TORNUNU-646289 format. One record per residue (C-alpha): residue number from 1; residue in three letters; x, y, z. Coordinates in steps of 0.2 Angstrom, whole numbers, always signed. Example, Ala and Ser with C-alpha at 12.3 -4.5 7.8 and 13.67 -1.06 7.14 Angstrom:
<rs>
nr_rest_X_Y_Z
1_ALA_+62_-22_+39
2_SER_+68_-5_+36
</rs>
This chain:
<rs>
nr_rest_X_Y_Z
1_UNK_+250_+377_+503
2_UNK_+246_+388_+518
3_UNK_+260_+380_+528
4_UNK_+272_+382_+513
5_UNK_+268_+400_+512
6_UNK_+270_+403_+530
7_UNK_+287_+394_+530
8_UNK_+292_+405_+516
9_UNK_+287_+421_+525
10_UNK_+297_+415_+541
11_UNK_+312_+411_+531
12_UNK_+312_+428_+523
13_UNK_+310_+436_+539
14_UNK_+324_+427_+547
15_UNK_+335_+431_+532
16_UNK_+331_+449_+533
17_UNK_+334_+449_+551
18_UNK_+351_+441_+548
19_UNK_+356_+453_+534
20_UNK_+350_+469_+541
21_UNK_+361_+479_+552
22_UNK_+356_+497_+558
23_UNK_+368_+509_+550
24_UNK_+371_+528_+553
25_UNK_+361_+538_+540
26_UNK_+377_+547_+533
27_UNK_+387_+531_+529
28_UNK_+390_+529_+510
29_UNK_+379_+518_+501
30_UNK_+372_+508_+516
31_UNK_+364_+494_+507
32_UNK_+380_+488_+499
33_UNK_+388_+489_+515
34_UNK_+374_+479_+524
35_UNK_+375_+465_+510
36_UNK_+394_+465_+511
37_UNK_+394_+463_+530
38_UNK_+381_+449_+529
39_UNK_+392_+440_+517
40_UNK_+407_+442_+528
41_UNK_+398_+437_+544
42_UNK_+391_+421_+535
43_UNK_+409_+416_+531
44_UNK_+415_+420_+549
45_UNK_+400_+409_+556
46_UNK_+404_+395_+544
47_UNK_+422_+396_+550
48_UNK_+417_+395_+568
49_UNK_+406_+380_+565
50_UNK_+421_+371_+556
51_UNK_+432_+375_+571
52_UNK_+419_+369_+584
53_UNK_+417_+353_+574
54_UNK_+436_+350_+574
55_UNK_+437_+352_+555
56_UNK_+449_+366_+554
57_UNK_+454_+383_+562
58_UNK_+440_+396_+558
59_UNK_+454_+407_+549
60_UNK_+459_+393_+538
61_UNK_+441_+391_+533
62_UNK_+440_+409_+529
63_UNK_+456_+410_+519
64_UNK_+450_+394_+509
65_UNK_+435_+404_+504
66_UNK_+445_+419_+500
67_UNK_+457_+409_+489
68_UNK_+443_+401_+479
69_UNK_+434_+418_+476
70_UNK_+447_+431_+475
71_UNK_+465_+425_+472
72_UNK_+470_+426_+454
73_UNK_+485_+421_+444
74_UNK_+497_+435_+438
75_UNK_+492_+442_+421
76_UNK_+500_+456_+411
77_UNK_+492_+469_+400
78_UNK_+499_+480_+387
79_UNK_+504_+493_+400
80_UNK_+509_+483_+416
81_UNK_+519_+467_+417
82_UNK_+514_+457_+432
83_UNK_+525_+443_+440
84_UNK_+525_+433_+456
85_UNK_+542_+434_+464
86_UNK_+550_+435_+481
87_UNK_+558_+449_+492
88_UNK_+570_+444_+506
89_UNK_+562_+426_+505
90_UNK_+545_+433_+506
91_UNK_+532_+430_+492
92_UNK_+527_+446_+483
93_UNK_+518_+451_+467
94_UNK_+527_+464_+456
95_UNK_+518_+476_+445
96_UNK_+530_+485_+432
97_UNK_+525_+498_+419
98_UNK_+529_+493_+402
99_UNK_+541_+504_+392
100_UNK_+549_+520_+398
101_UNK_+567_+518_+392
102_UNK_+581_+522_+404
103_UNK_+571_+533_+415
104_UNK_+571_+528_+433
105_UNK_+554_+525_+441
106_UNK_+546_+527_+458
107_UNK_+543_+512_+469
108_UNK_+530_+507_+481
109_UNK_+530_+493_+493
110_UNK_+512_+488_+498
111_UNK_+506_+477_+513
112_UNK_+488_+471_+511
113_UNK_+475_+471_+526
114_UNK_+465_+457_+533
115_UNK_+469_+457_+552
116_UNK_+486_+449_+550
117_UNK_+477_+433_+547
118_UNK_+467_+435_+530
119_UNK_+469_+440_+513
120_UNK_+484_+440_+500
121_UNK_+492_+452_+488
122_UNK_+486_+440_+475
123_UNK_+468_+444_+478
124_UNK_+458_+452_+464
125_UNK_+455_+468_+474
126_UNK_+473_+471_+478
127_UNK_+479_+465_+461
128_UNK_+467_+478_+453
129_UNK_+473_+492_+466
130_UNK_+491_+489_+463
131_UNK_+489_+487_+444
132_UNK_+480_+504_+444
133_UNK_+494_+512_+454
134_UNK_+507_+505_+443
135_UNK_+498_+511_+427
136_UNK_+493_+528_+433
137_UNK_+508_+533_+442
138_UNK_+521_+524_+431
139_UNK_+527_+516_+447
140_UNK_+534_+499_+451
141_UNK_+523_+492_+464
142_UNK_+527_+477_+475
143_UNK_+513_+469_+485
144_UNK_+519_+458_+499
145_UNK_+512_+441_+504
146_UNK_+518_+440_+522
147_UNK_+514_+425_+533
148_UNK_+497_+424_+541
149_UNK_+490_+420_+558
150_UNK_+487_+408_+566
151_UNK_+501_+398_+557
152_UNK_+512_+412_+560
153_UNK_+510_+425_+575
154_UNK_+519_+441_+580
155_UNK_+532_+445_+577
156_UNK_+533_+434_+561
157_UNK_+522_+446_+550
158_UNK_+533_+461_+556
159_UNK_+549_+451_+552
160_UNK_+542_+447_+535
161_UNK_+538_+465_+532
162_UNK_+555_+471_+537
163_UNK_+564_+458_+527
164_UNK_+554_+463_+511
165_UNK_+558_+481_+515
166_UNK_+576_+478_+517
167_UNK_+577_+469_+501
168_UNK_+566_+481_+491
169_UNK_+577_+496_+497
170_UNK_+593_+487_+493
171_UNK_+603_+494_+478
172_UNK_+603_+477_+469
173_UNK_+584_+476_+469
174_UNK_+581_+494_+465
175_UNK_+593_+493_+450
176_UNK_+584_+477_+444
177_UNK_+567_+485_+444
178_UNK_+574_+502_+438
179_UNK_+568_+512_+454
180_UNK_+574_+528_+459
181_UNK_+581_+526_+476
182_UNK_+576_+544_+481
183_UNK_+558_+540_+477
184_UNK_+552_+524_+486
185_UNK_+537_+523_+497
186_UNK_+529_+511_+509
187_UNK_+510_+509_+511
188_UNK_+497_+497_+517
189_UNK_+479_+497_+523
190_UNK_+472_+491_+540
191_UNK_+484_+478_+547
192_UNK_+495_+482_+532
193_UNK_+495_+500_+537
194_UNK_+501_+493_+554
195_UNK_+515_+484_+546
196_UNK_+520_+499_+535
197_UNK_+520_+511_+550
198_UNK_+531_+499_+560
199_UNK_+544_+496_+546
200_UNK_+544_+514_+543
201_UNK_+549_+517_+561
202_UNK_+562_+504_+560
203_UNK_+570_+508_+543
204_UNK_+571_+526_+547
205_UNK_+579_+524_+564
206_UNK_+589_+508_+562
207_UNK_+606_+517_+560
208_UNK_+605_+523_+578
209_UNK_+593_+513_+587
210_UNK_+590_+496_+596
211_UNK_+576_+488_+606
212_UNK_+575_+494_+624
213_UNK_+562_+489_+637
214_UNK_+553_+497_+651
215_UNK_+548_+485_+665
216_UNK_+535_+488_+678
217_UNK_+531_+477_+693
218_UNK_+513_+475_+698
219_UNK_+508_+474_+717
220_UNK_+504_+456_+714
221_UNK_+521_+452_+708
222_UNK_+517_+452_+690
223_UNK_+528_+461_+678
224_UNK_+524_+470_+662
225_UNK_+538_+475_+649
226_UNK_+535_+489_+636
227_UNK_+546_+487_+621
228_UNK_+551_+502_+611
229_UNK_+565_+509_+600
230_UNK_+578_+520_+608
231_UNK_+592_+530_+600
232_UNK_+610_+524_+602
233_UNK_+626_+524_+591
234_UNK_+626_+509_+579
235_UNK_+630_+506_+561
236_UNK_+618_+499_+548
237_UNK_+620_+494_+530
238_UNK_+604_+502_+524
239_UNK_+608_+518_+514
240_UNK_+591_+520_+505
241_UNK_+576_+525_+515
242_UNK_+558_+527_+512
243_UNK_+553_+544_+506
244_UNK_+535_+543_+511
245_UNK_+523_+532_+521
246_UNK_+505_+531_+516
247_UNK_+494_+523_+529
248_UNK_+476_+518_+525
249_UNK_+464_+516_+540
250_UNK_+478_+508_+550
251_UNK_+477_+498_+566
252_UNK_+490_+505_+578
253_UNK_+486_+500_+596
254_UNK_+476_+488_+606
255_UNK_+478_+495_+624
256_UNK_+463_+506_+622
257_UNK_+448_+498_+613
258_UNK_+437_+511_+621
259_UNK_+442_+526_+611
260_UNK_+427_+537_+604
261_UNK_+428_+528_+587
262_UNK_+428_+511_+596
263_UNK_+413_+516_+606
264_UNK_+404_+525_+592
265_UNK_+406_+511_+579
266_UNK_+407_+495_+590
267_UNK_+394_+487_+579
268_UNK_+396_+495_+562
269_UNK_+402_+484_+547
270_UNK_+413_+478_+542
271_UNK_+425_+478_+556
272_UNK_+415_+476_+572
273_UNK_+424_+480_+589
274_UNK_+424_+462_+595
275_UNK_+431_+456_+578
276_UNK_+446_+468_+579
277_UNK_+449_+462_+597
278_UNK_+448_+444_+590
279_UNK_+461_+448_+576
280_UNK_+473_+455_+589
281_UNK_+473_+440_+600
282_UNK_+475_+429_+585
283_UNK_+490_+440_+579
284_UNK_+498_+440_+596
285_UNK_+496_+421_+598
286_UNK_+485_+423_+613
287_UNK_+472_+412_+621
288_UNK_+456_+416_+612
289_UNK_+447_+415_+629
290_UNK_+454_+432_+634
291_UNK_+443_+440_+621
292_UNK_+430_+446_+634
293_UNK_+444_+452_+645
294_UNK_+452_+462_+631
295_UNK_+435_+470_+627
296_UNK_+432_+474_+645
297_UNK_+449_+482_+648
298_UNK_+449_+500_+653
299_UNK_+453_+515_+643
300_UNK_+472_+519_+642
301_UNK_+469_+535_+653
302_UNK_+462_+524_+667
303_UNK_+473_+509_+664
304_UNK_+482_+504_+681
305_UNK_+497_+496_+672
306_UNK_+502_+509_+659
307_UNK_+514_+522_+665
308_UNK_+511_+541_+662
309_UNK_+525_+542_+649
310_UNK_+516_+528_+638
311_UNK_+499_+534_+642
312_UNK_+502_+551_+634
313_UNK_+505_+542_+617
314_UNK_+487_+536_+618
315_UNK_+478_+551_+627
316_UNK_+464_+554_+615
317_UNK_+457_+567_+626
318_UNK_+472_+578_+621
319_UNK_+476_+570_+604
320_UNK_+458_+571_+596
321_UNK_+449_+586_+590
322_UNK_+432_+589_+600
323_UNK_+422_+584_+585
324_UNK_+429_+567_+586
325_UNK_+429_+565_+605
326_UNK_+410_+570_+605
327_UNK_+401_+565_+621
328_UNK_+412_+550_+624
329_UNK_+422_+547_+640
330_UNK_+436_+535_+646
331_UNK_+429_+519_+652
332_UNK_+435_+511_+668
333_UNK_+439_+492_+671
334_UNK_+424_+481_+672
335_UNK_+422_+471_+688
336_UNK_+429_+454_+687
337_UNK_+439_+457_+671
338_UNK_+457_+451_+670
339_UNK_+472_+462_+667
340_UNK_+477_+456_+649
341_UNK_+493_+466_+647
342_UNK_+501_+455_+660
343_UNK_+497_+440_+650
344_UNK_+499_+446_+632
345_UNK_+516_+456_+631
346_UNK_+513_+460_+612
347_UNK_+500_+472_+617
348_UNK_+514_+484_+623
349_UNK_+527_+480_+610
350_UNK_+530_+495_+598
351_UNK_+533_+483_+583
352_UNK_+514_+478_+585
353_UNK_+508_+495_+591
354_UNK_+517_+509_+582
355_UNK_+507_+522_+591
356_UNK_+517_+518_+607
357_UNK_+533_+524_+598
358_UNK_+543_+538_+607
359_UNK_+542_+556_+599
360_UNK_+560_+555_+594
361_UNK_+557_+540_+584
362_UNK_+542_+547_+575
363_UNK_+551_+562_+570
364_UNK_+563_+552_+560
365_UNK_+550_+544_+549
366_UNK_+546_+551_+532
367_UNK_+531_+562_+527
368_UNK_+515_+554_+528
369_UNK_+498_+551_+521
370_UNK_+485_+545_+534
371_UNK_+467_+541_+529
372_UNK_+453_+538_+541
373_UNK_+435_+535_+540
374_UNK_+421_+541_+552
375_UNK_+412_+524_+553
376_UNK_+427_+514_+557
377_UNK_+433_+508_+575
378_UNK_+451_+512_+569
379_UNK_+447_+530_+565
380_UNK_+455_+537_+581
381_UNK_+471_+526_+579
382_UNK_+474_+535_+563
383_UNK_+469_+552_+569
384_UNK_+480_+551_+585
385_UNK_+495_+544_+574
386_UNK_+493_+559_+562
387_UNK_+493_+571_+577
388_UNK_+508_+563_+585
389_UNK_+518_+563_+568
390_UNK_+514_+581_+566
391_UNK_+519_+585_+584
392_UNK_+536_+576_+580
393_UNK_+539_+588_+565
394_UNK_+533_+576_+551
395_UNK_+524_+583_+536
396_UNK_+507_+574_+537
397_UNK_+492_+574_+525
398_UNK_+477_+568_+536
399_UNK_+462_+564_+525
400_UNK_+446_+560_+533
401_UNK_+430_+553_+525
402_UNK_+414_+558_+534
403_UNK_+404_+544_+525
404_UNK_+418_+532_+525
405_UNK_+419_+514_+533
406_UNK_+433_+502_+536
407_UNK_+439_+494_+520
408_UNK_+431_+506_+508
409_UNK_+446_+510_+497
410_UNK_+448_+492_+493
411_UNK_+429_+492_+488
412_UNK_+432_+503_+473
413_UNK_+430_+490_+460
414_UNK_+415_+480_+454
415_UNK_+405_+471_+462
416_UNK_+407_+481_+478
417_UNK_+411_+497_+470
418_UNK_+406_+512_+481
419_UNK_+407_+531_+479
420_UNK_+418_+534_+494
421_UNK_+429_+519_+488
422_UNK_+432_+528_+472
423_UNK_+435_+545_+480
424_UNK_+447_+538_+492
425_UNK_+457_+529_+479
426_UNK_+458_+544_+468
427_UNK_+464_+555_+482
428_UNK_+477_+542_+487
429_UNK_+484_+540_+470
430_UNK_+484_+559_+468
431_UNK_+494_+561_+484
432_UNK_+506_+548_+479
433_UNK_+508_+557_+462
434_UNK_+512_+573_+470
435_UNK_+523_+567_+485
436_UNK_+532_+552_+479
</rs>
């Protein structure tokens, strides 16, 4: 009996140790976040075990769990008609308000998050999000199911997002869904915010742009090529553009994983620093053994391979307010670390890292809503992008939640309902209503 009791105590202590994660005192509803993080980490660990045993890739394991727990069939209500369809050959779920007569509606193209590797627009959380947007805004919402890593790697996800955007903005599709061509927006959260920002740059500059490169040669004869859009004279068939872009805690670069928010929140749920770096390598089709080298890369300001013209796009010492810089300083390269930008060219491709875009390209994009959270490694990506958009002449609404954490807006529905999730979703919908 005593042995059984002792075993139970040890098991309880071990479980508590696994579940508990120290959190900042000001984060919203910390115990919900702790439990959510423990659940997510358990799935990740199970996936890692499955991959180590040769059963399947860890991401496949995670997506299998997500599909069983979260993916739901389309169902319509008296106010919103929901169907599964395709845009430009890319699967999508369409949410159409019921009724309304001949009045043209607004339209939103939405890209879900999940590190370009997880999730689906058919998940319960995204279904509820888009359903609420359609109902409260009387707006046609299309949630895109782009291809996922590791089966598809960059630039496949970007190409899917661009194909869906081109299709949705076409006169034929707008007419089919009764959408006003002057009131079409693009939005997304996390990696979906990355895709939304990237396609907004492309769509709004495609009449006079093409891809250019900037190549540097390292002293050891390695070369690194930066890919960016530049303005030229060219024709394009797209007559309709996005009128707004709404980016929810977007991921926008991986050249500097030592920004103040990465340093401050490196072990804060649910997006730990090492996990974000892991998602980047999976997305870019890179060798996972590069993870420690990516994590030990220097801050962009001290990066030997980044030219000053590109470095200024990531210079958080000038782009971030002092309250966000706090006491943090740029981090130098660790001894023995490898230079990953020579090995993973996607890190310096503007289609993967929209924060690298030239100022002239940013200035052509539509007015923006950028949401950031204090306890999120991606906080500074969003804050720097909002600042650069403003400097380029774009009207920007930058909304920051001092008690927010990564993913909070999606957690605005039961069972992970949170106060900051509800507030962020209410403000997001209100902004769309006033600006779209």
